[in-house]
N, C-alpha and C positions, 0 to 999 in steps of 0.2 A: 376411417375413411375407405373408399374402394379403391381396389386396385387400376390403375389405369397404365394401359402400353403405350408409349410414347416413343418418337425418334428421341436418341440420347445425342448429346452434342457429338460435333464430329469425332470420329475415331482418331484422329493427330491430335486433339487437344485432349479427349480424354486419357490418352496415353502420359502427355506430357503431364496433365494434373496425377495422375495416381503414381508415377514416378516421382513429382516431388513430393507429394504428401508421407508417401513411401519412406521417402530419404528423409523427411523433415522429421516425421513421427514415429515414435517406436510402439510397435503391437503390444507391448509388454501389458499385463493385466492391470499392475501396480505404478510402474516407471511412467510420470509425464513427460509426455517428450518435450525436444530440446526446442530452443525457440530457431527459427527461419530467417535468414541462412546463416550459414554455420559463420564466424568471423573468418575473415580472407586473411592471407597471409601480407605484413607491410612491413614498413622497415622499422616501426615501434608501435605500441598497441595503444599509444597516448596522442600517436599524432594525427591529423584529419584522414577520415577514409577517403580512397580516390574515387574519381567521376564514375571508375567502372563497377566498384563494388556497389554504389547507390542503385547504378543503373540495372544490376543483377538483381537487388532486391526488390525495386519496383516491379521489374518483369515478373520477379516470380509470383507478386503477390498479384499484380494483376490478372494472369495466367488463372490463378485460382480462383479468384472474383470472376471471372470470364464465366468458367466451367459452373460454378454455382450459378452464376447468373441465367445462363441456359438452361440449368435443372429447372430453376425457380419459373422461368416462363414456360413452363411446361402448359399448354391447354386445357383447361379443364372442361367438363360437359355443363357445368352450369354456370360459365363464365362465357355470357351470351353480350356481344357487343350492344343491342336495343337495349337490354336491362339495365348496363354500365350507362347507357345515354339518359337513360328513365331517373337514376339517382344523380345523375350530373345535373340534371334540370332541376331537380328538387333541392337540392342543393343551391343551387343559385336563384331558388325563387321564382323558375320560368315557368309557372303554370302552365301559358300559354303553349307551350310546347307540348303538355299532355291531353289538349284538348282533343287530338285525331284517336287517342286509343280505345280499342274495342275492347270494353271490360268485359272481363266473365270470370267466372268463379275462378277456373283454372288457371286465366294469366294473372289475377290477383295474389291465389298462388303463390305462382312463382316470381311475382316480382317480391313480394314480404320475406319468402328464403334466401332471396338471393345473396351473394356477398360481393360487391363490387371491389374491385382493387385499389381503387382511389381512394377508398372511406375505411382506414384500417382501425378508427378508432370506434370501438363497440360502444360506449353513449353516443355517439354522433348519428351510428348506425339503425341504431334504434328509433332516435329521432326523426329520423328522414322515413322509419319504415311506419312510425305511427303518422305523419304527415301524409304519407301517401294512401294509407285506412282512412284517414279522418276525409282526406281530399277524393277518394272513389266513391265512399259512402256517400256524397251529396251528390252525386252526379246523377242525371235524369236515366230513368230506362234500366237503373241496376239498385240492386239492394242485396246487402251483405248476407251471405250464408252462414249457416251452423258452424261449417269446416273453417271460412275465412275466422270469424270470430275464436274458435278453437287455435288456431294457427297464433293468432294475437294473443291468446292468454298465456299460451306456450313461451312465445318470444318474451312478454313479461315475466314470466314468472322466472325463466331461465337468468334473467338480469336483474333478477332479486326484489323486481318491481312488485310483489305479490300487493300490496296497498294499493297499488293503481287496479289491480282486477277487482280488488272487493269495492273499489268506490263507483267503479265502473258499475259493474250488477246491482249495487245498490241503486244505482240510477236508472238502469233499465229496469230494475223492478217496479220503479215508482211509475213506469209506465202504463199503457194500455195495449202492448202489444200482443200479447198474449191471446187475444180475438182475431188479430189478424195473421198471425205466425204458431199454427196447433203446436209447432216443434220447439217453441221459445222457452219452454222450460229445459228443456234438454240442454240448452246451450246454458243457462242459469247453474245446471246441474255441475257441467262440464267445468264451467268458470270457476265456481267454488271449491271444486276438486283439485284443478292445478293452482289456483291459489292457497292451498293448504288448509282448508275449511270443509271438510268433507260432511262434518256433523251437519254444518248449513245444508249443504247439498243433501241429506237423506231428509231433511226438514222440506225441503222443495218434493224431494221423490213422495214425500206424504201426501201433501197437496195434490200433487200431478195423477195420485190414483185414487185420491177422493174424486176429483172430476174424469176419473175413469182412462185416464190416460196411463202411459207406464214408460222408461227410456228404451231406446234401444241398445243393441248389442254391443256397438263402441261405447258409447255413452255409460254402458254397464260395467264395462270392465274398466274404464276409466275413473269410474267413482269406486268399484271394489280397489284398485290399487291404489288411489288415493286411502282407503281406509290402512291398508296394510303399511303404506306409508308414515301414516300417522300413528302405529302401534294399536289403532283399535280391530285390533284381532275380534275379539267377540262379535262388535259387529258385523266387521268382514265376513266372517264365519255365518253368521245369520244370515246375510243378504245374499251370500254366494249359494246359499238354496233356493235362494227365489228368481235365478237366472239360470238359462239355457247351459249345461256342460258342452264345454270345446278345450280345444288346448290350450288356448291363452287363459284362459279362468282357472286350469288346471296349474299353470306354470304360477299364476298368482297367489294360490292354494300353498303353494310347495314352498315359494317366494315366503308366505307366513308363517310355515310349520318350523321352514330354516332360521327365523327370526327368534322364535321362540324356543330354540334348541330343540326342536322334535325331529332330529336327523332321520330317526328311522322310519317315522312316518312319513318323512319328504320322499324317501329313498323309495319306500313302497309306493306310493304314490308315481313318482315317477318310472316305475316299472310296468304302470297301467297305462301309460302313454305307447302306441306303437313305437318299433325302432326309430323309425326315420324320422318323426315326429320329435323324438326326446334326444336325439342327436342334433338334429340341426336347430331347433328350439333354443330358447334359453332358459330352459327349466333345467338341466344339465350342470350348467354354467351356473346358476344361481347355488345350487348345492356345492359346487367346488368352491366359489368364491367363500361361503360360509365356514366351510371346513377350514379354509388358509386363514381365516379372521382368527380361529380359534387355536390355529396351532395343527389339526388333525390332517397333515398331511400326507401320510401313508393311505387315509382314506380317501382324498382326493384325488390320489393319483390311481386307486383302481377303476373307482370312475372315468378318469381319462381315459385308461386302457380299455376300458368296456366298451366306450361311444367312439373315440378316436374318429373325431370330426372338427371342422376348422372352426367352430362355434366352441366346441368343448376346449379345443385347445387354447384359442383366445380368452376364456375363462381362466383357464390355467396359468396363462402369461400373467395375468391381470392379478391373480390373488398373490403368485410370488413374487411381483414386482411389488405389491403394496406392501409384502412380508419383508421386503427386505430382501430377498435372497436372490440376488443377481448373478451371482454364480450359477446356482443352480438354472436358472431362467436362460442364460447364455449357452448353458451344455445343454438343454433342451431343443432349442433353436437348431443348434448346431445338427443334432442328432436328427431330428424331424426333417431339416432340411437335405440332408444326405439320405435317407430312408425313403422318405414320401415327396421331397420337394416342395413340402410345406414355407410357404410365405406369409408370415402375419400381417395384418394392414397396415396402414401408417398410425393409427392411433396407439398401437402396441409398440412400436417402433417409438413414435415421441413420449412414452411415459417410460420406455427402458432407457430411452436418450438422456432423460433429464435427471433419471436417478444416478446413470453414471458420471453423468456432468456433476451431479452434488458430491460425489466419490472422487473425483477428479481422476476419472480413469480414464483419460484423452483417447489413448489409444485405443480401447473399445469404443468409444463414440465414435471415432473415424471410421473404423471398421463397418458399423453400423450402416451412417451416411454413404457411403460408398456403397454397400451393398444394396441400400434405398437406390438409389442413381442406375445399379447395375440390371435390377429387378424392375424397373419402370415405374417404379410408387413415386405417384404426384406426391409431390411437399405441400402440404398445407400447411399453415400461418404458426400454428405451434411448430414444424420440423425447422421451417426459418427463423423463428428464433432460435431455435434450440440451435442452428449450425450457427449463428453468432453468438450465441455463449461460449459456443467450442472453440472459433475464431478467437473470442478476447482471452479467454482460460490457458490456449496452447502457446500465446504471443505475435498470433499472426493479428496484431490490431487493425494493419494496413487494411486485410482481405476483409475484417469485419466493417470498415468503416466504406470499403467501395461497394459495400451490399447496403450497408445503412443509406448512404446519399441516394440509393435509387430503390428506396423502401418504399415511394409512392407506383412507380412502376411496375414493381416486383410485386405489389400487393403484402408487402410485409408490415405486420400489425407488433412492434416492438413492445414487448410486457416492461412489465416491473424489472426484473433477472437480466434483461438485456438491456436496459440500461445501465442498470446497475456495474453489470461486468464491464460491459462499455467505458462506462465512464472511470473505474478504475483500472482498465488496461490502459486507458490513454494517460492517466495520469504515471502508472508507470512507465510508460514509453519518453513521458517528458512533455506530452502535447496537452497542454493546457488550454491553450486558446481553441481546441475542439473539443474537449473535455464542456468547456463552457455552453458551447453551443448546443449540444449536447443533452447538458443539464437545459437550459433553456427549453428545449423541446419537450425534454421528459415532463417537465412542471406545465409547460403549454396543453400536454393530454393528460396531466391531471396526477402524476407520479413525481412523489417528491423524494429523494434517493432515502435510502435506509441508512440506520445509524451508521454501521461500519464505510458504506461509502462516502458520507457524509462527512466524518469523519477524515479518513483518508484524503479526499479531494482537499478541505478545508486544510488541512497539514500541508499538502503540497504546495498550496497557494501562499500558505505562509513562509515555508521557506522559498520559495522566489522572489518573496518581498512583494509579491501580489494583494496588498490588503485592502484596496478598493474594490475588488472583487470578493474577499471575505465578508467586508462588509455587506456588499450588496446580499451575498448569500445567507448572511442571517436574517438582514432586512426581507428578504423573502421566506426565510423558515419560520418569522413570527406572522407574515400574512398567511401563509397557510398552516398557522396552528401548528406545525413540527416545529415543538422548539427544539433546540439543537442541546446536545450533550454540554454539560457543563465542563470538560474536560478539550472541548474545543474552542470555548471563549477562552481558558485559561492559556490556550496553544496561542488563541489570538490576541491575546494581552501579551504575552510573551513577546510577542514579533512585533508588536506597536512598542515596547519598550527600545528594543533592539534599534528599529529603524529610527527612537529618538522620538517618536510621536508621541510623548509622554502626555498631554493633553487628552488626546483620545483613547491611551488604555485609561486611564484616572475614569473616563466615563463606561467602558465595561463593565465596570460592578454597578451600576445606577440601571445598564438595561438589563442585566442577568437579575436585578432585584425585583423587577414587575414579575416574575417566574417563581424562583426561587430564593431566597434573599440570602441563604449560606450556603446555596452551592456553588458558587465559584470559590468563596471562599475556604474550602475543604482542601483546595490543593495549595500547598505550600511553596509551589511554582509561581502564583500569583501576586503573594507577598514580597519574595526575591525579586520580582522581577521590577514590580512597583518600588521599590527599596532603593532598588539599583538604578532604576532611570532617573528617581529623584534625585541619586546622588551626582548622576550625569549629567545634570542642567542644574545642581545645586539649589532645588528647593529644600534645603533642609530640616527646615522647621519642623514638618510633618513627617521625619523620623522616626521619632521616640515615640509617638503615637503609632504609630504603623507596627514597631518591633515589639511594643507591649499587645496592641492586639492581636496579632501573628500569634502569641504565646497562651490569650487569652481564646483563641481556636483550637488549642490543641498541638498546636507546631513549635516544635524547639528549636531556636535560630542556633546556626551552627559560628564556629568562631571565626569562620570566613565573615557571614553577615554581620556579626558584631565589632569584628572590627574594622569594615571599611562603613557602617556607620559612626564610630566613635571619631574613626578618621575624617570622615565628612564633617563631622560638627568641629573637632577641634581647627581643622584648617579655614575654616570660617568663623573662626577665633569665638566658637559658643562653649567656652570651658563651662560656666555655669550649669548650661543645659544638658552636657557630660555629667556631671556631678551629680546633677538631678535623676539622671536616669540610670545612674548608677543606683541610688539610695533607692528608687522605684523598684531595679530588677533584684535587688537584695531583700525584698519584702514580700516578692511572689514567692521567695524559696523554692523554684525550681531547677535553678543551679546552684551546685557546691560552692559557699562565700569565696572559697581561694578560686576555684577554676573563674568567678564572675569577674575578680579582681582583676586576675589574668590576661581576661579577653577586653578589659579595658586599657591595662597597661599597654598590650599586644598592637590595641587602634592608637591610640597617643603615642608610640612606638614611631607605626609607620605614617603616620603624621607628622614625625621628626619635630613631635612635641612633648621634650624631654621633661618641663616643667610640670606637666600635667600628668604622664607616667609618674613621677616621682610624687605627685600629691597624693595618687592612688595608692601607690604602694604605700605611703606614710598613715592614710587611714586603714590601709590593714593592718597595718604593725598597731594603733591605736584600738584596734576594734580585738584586738588578742590574738590574732591569727598569725601564726609563724609563717613567714615567706617560705616559700618551697624554691629548691633547684631551678625552676621551672621561672618562678616569680623574678631571682635574680638574674635569670640569661635574658629575660624580657627588656627588664630594665636596665641592663648592660647594652641590651642590643638599642634601645631608645636612646642610650646616649651617644652611641658610634653613629647611629644614623643622623642624631641632629649636628654631626662632628665636632661635638665637644670631647675632646681624645683625652682632656686633664677631668676632667669627672667620671669618664669611663673608668682609668687608671685609678684614680682617688677611690670609686666603688669596689672596683677588681680586688685592689690592696685591704680594703677595709671587707669584705667577702674572705679573702686569705687570712686573715688576721682572726677573725672565727672559727675557719675550718680550712684546710687544704683542697684548695681548689680540684678537681677531678679531670679527668680529661675530655668530658662533655664543656665544661666550663671555658678549656682553653680551647678547644676546635671553635666554639663560639665566639670566643674573643677575637679568634687570630680570623676566624673568616671575617669579622665585623669589620675588624682593621683594613682588611684586604675589599670590604666592601665598601669603605671612607676611602679607600686608595691610598695607604698609609704604609708602603712595602716596608722601609724601615724597620717599624715600629711590630709590624707583624713577624717578621725577621726574628728578632729579639725574644718576645715571648713562643717563638716556635722552640728558638735553640734554649728556652729555660724551660720546656715542657721536656723535650729530649733530655736535657741534663737531668731533669729529674724522673727519667724513666719512663714517661708517659708518651704512647704511640696515636700522631692525631689522626682522625679520621681521615678516608679517602678523598672525601668531600673537602676536608682543608687543605691536604694536598693537591689538589684539583686548584682551587680558588687563588691559593698561593701561587703556584706555575702560570697559573692563568695571568693575573698579576705583574710578576716579576716578568714574562715573555713581554706583555703590553708596555713595559718602561724597558725594555731592551738589556735587562741584566741576567744575560743569560749566564754569567759566569754561576752566579745565587740558584739559577734554574739547575745546573749539573748536579749543585751541592745538594740541591733537594730530590733531586732523582735520584742521588746515590745513595740518600739515608732513605727513599722512599723502597729502593732495590732491598737494601738489607732488611727491610720489614716482613721481606719473603711473601708480600700481599700479590694477589693476580694483579695485572695491569687494566686499569678502566680504559673504555675506547675515549671517553673523552679527554683523559692525559695526555693519550697518544695522538689524538686530533689535532692538539694543543701543537702539539711539537711537531707534526708532520706541515700544519700550517704557517709556523712559522719558519720551518725547513723550506719551505718553499718562497715565502718572502724575501727572505737572505740568506746566506751563507754564513751569518754571524753565529749562529746556534751549534752548529757543525764544527766550528773553527773552535768555539768555547768546550764542545766536548774532544774533540781533537788534541787541546789543551791538556786536558785533564788522563788523557789514553796516553797508554805504552805505546809510543812512537813507532817502536822495532816492531813489533806485532802487526802483520797485514790483516786487510778486510776479508780474505779469502779462508785464510788461516780459523780466524773468528767463525764466519760464515758456516765452514766446516764443522766446527767444534759446537755449535749453536744445533744444528741440524743432527748433531749425535745428543748432545745432550735433553732434546726438546724443547718446546715453548716455555716449559714452566720454568727453566732458568735462563731466557732471554734476557740479554740485557737491551735496555733501550736504545743505549747509544747506537748500537750495529742497527737499529730497524732505522733510525735516523739517516745512518749512512745507505744505509738497503735502499731509502725512500729519495734521496737526494739524488742519487745515482742512475736510480731505475728508470725514471721517468722519458728521459732522454737518449739513455744508452740501450735501454731494454727493447728487445724486439718482441719477445713472449711477455704480452702483457699479463696472461692469466699466472704463470709461475708468479710474478709477484705480487696478483692480487690472492692467490692460494697464501702465498708465504705473509700476506699481511695478514690473512683470516688463522695461520698457525701463532701468530704472535699476538694479537688481542681481538676482542669482538667485534668487528667493522660493522659499521651503520650508514647510513645514507650521508651524514655528514663527512665520513672517510670517502665513499662513492665521489660526492662531490668535489672533496682535492684531487681524486685521482683524475678524474674529469678536468679540473681546473688546469692541473700540471699539464695535462697532454693538450690542452688548447694553448699553454704558455708555450709549448715546446712544439707546436705549428703541428700536432697530427689529430688533426680532428677526423678523421677514419677513424681512428684508433676511441676516440672521444665518443663517437657514436654507437661503438661497439660495447663501450664498457656503460654505456645507457641502455642499450639492450638488456647488457648480461643482468644489472641491477633489476630491471624491470622483471627479466624471467625470475630472479631469484626471491621475488615478492616485495621488493622495498618499494615505495612510494615515491616519486620525485616530487621534488618540494620546489618554490620560488627559486632558489639559488642555483638547483640543477639545470631548470631552463635558462635562466640569466646567463649562467658560462656557458651553455650552447650558444645562444645568440649573441653573446659577445665574442667567442671563440668565431665564428663564420666571419661576425664584422669586422675584425681585427685582421682578418685574414683576407676581406674584400668578396666573399663569395656572398651576394648577395640575395640569390635567390634562394638557398637553403637559411640564409638567416631567417629569411622572412617566412619560409615556413615553419619554424621551430617556435618564433614568436606568434603566430596563429597558434599554434599548439599551446603556447603559454597561456592565451588569452582563454582558448576551450577550456584550458582544467583550472580556471580562475584565478591566476597568478598576472602580476604586472610587475615589467622590468624595473631594475635599478635605472636611478638616474644618468648616471655614467653611461649606461649600456644604452638606454634609448637615447642618448647622444649621439655616438658611435654610430647606432643604427641611421638616423637620421644622416648624419654624415656621409655614410655610404651609400644611401638612395640619394642623396644630391650627388655624389661623385658619380653614380652611375647616370643620373638623367642625363649631365654634361657631358659624360661619354657618348651616348646615344644622340645629342645635340651635334658634337663635334662628327662624330661617324657619318650623319645626315648632311650636315656642312661638306665635309671631302667629297 
């Protein structure tokens, strides 16, 4: 592309552009630039952005887009409005508007070579050119010349329509035009050469010479070059001897020698050319390019140093880029620009920019684009596409969309890379609606998204629940014969199941079977999603067949999946099918028999069908398999979940008679009693375990304290806590959180603990003792006192927070209780600061965090802040509790009544 000087955008706009981009992108060669703009400070990172922040982002994106738009709108020498009007008339089929044209060879060639802005599609442009060629050839007082035919042949060849050229040539050969046009055979030879069939061109040349004609100089060179491109080097050598020597034929001979690897002969032939012709023509560049392809960079570099011309530099840059030596290319450009002021043409820039984009070296891409603007290089369509890809990869999708929407006015012809990058960038930014529109235009232009883009787009649509659009996308893929990947169908099926549309999910395998029957079933998620969806709608009749087919496809069902299937069958009272599935599963020999029995016992236990679990247990014993400890635990849990405490106690005693239970059995039995909400029995077996010297697990202590606290038996809670303290194990976050929660609810826990403590010892002395002894020997009761008195009385909350962190590992639940305590004390400013701190420490606020904040502001009548936090709650995908929502609505009504009263007054 020639270098054109043109007036750049206004100086103030250019300075603003460079400042924005320089601050946005790092010029580092390897680090990708950050997104624009940097996050603005606000009350909380999860609260909505302010209007000012959105305005700054939009203004920055619009400013960058406007600067690049001005660059793209630079007038080109070939962009004649009259020629644009001709193509507009051709596109509208308004042939009457063309009747007044004075047709000449030069004018027709200029029309065929023109690239109108408003027709970016290459196929559509080719059709319009052929339409003009056909129309002009039928006009009176005008006949196409050889140059026009050659131009059309080249257009078709570059568009990979060589078969069309050959069909035309066969049609022309059948006519008697040779009598009226003496140079008709020249056109045939050139046509066959351009179409890639030079041997047929030689045949036509033989007939020409038989009749006493010969090719002219230009046609001879075209045929010679075609012979070299077809690797018919012997024919090329023979033919070159019969034509006059010239610098062009010498260059073609050098090209032939290079392709055969005869570099010494090629260099010797290059030396026969005058220095000016060797340095300006393509001869030296051909040798340099072939040296680079074969990795002989030192020899290529010597030729570059010898001739030192723009043509040679361009060939050297092209060879380095094709070889992937981007750092060497950038260093060469920097040195030559500084020493000689050399600036490559736009084509070299485009190649380098695209290679850097593939390597995600966005800092250097930015430098090159700005350099092209500063040096006055008019951007071509390839440059525009590269700029759009750059903005997409850099996270500036707003700028890319500004330019994309003006593609017709700017003459941008988006290629497949642009569409793929644009769709992926829009998906990453959450603008799926815009991505759908871009996809529509992409398919209208004949580009279907690539596999990675298709997969990413479909996944985003599935995550957002836009399953209708996913289905439409799959239908388009079928029509385009670009069948999507099986994993996309699998994820679509999973999304359908999660949405409850099981009928549509069951139809997905039928769609896939038309292309690849087993493709979709390669994924374990397909079976899991179908099974869980069918369980959800209680269509359990096909569950045994699906889980057996799953194993036939090589997938091993997990314990949870088997548990879900057996549980669903038991809940529908299909006990016979459960036992039948058990026999079939044992016959497959894919699972160990004891493991298989345990799966079924666990499933029946979760369904609270202890009789079925006992039947499976008895069958295991009848089969000669000794039940393991896990089998006994599962059956015991089945009794407990079914609230059959007597049977559970009898089974426990039966096991105890055979073998003394270990800690694990006691842990599960106590936990099961806690789950069945039997605190008295749980305490009995806890004491029994402790009397035998067994130490229950931390989970057992946690569930016991949770149940006793729920029934407000705080004296027993204190006893369990004292026993836990004696075990010497570290305090768990769950255990402390339960205690802190009940400390907030009432003072009964603190009173129970105080009754068990020595009344003479002051809290301050104990706190000093704790600080001296460290967190490892900390007494939980002192933590209760610290928390109970600290929320309302302490002004320095950070000290309280650090104290809690020393005593036990805090989590989001702990912070939720701190915020709740502050809210109950009316300290909402401190609650907001606590929210800020938990976000900065990396904790993710959940529904209860937001609900507590909204509840607190509503409780204290601050409707505006409550509304803002409610909006933040919705933005993060959470919903308030019923009680908070009622309080919020009452606050809104009170605020509305106050406005009415003030208006009346």
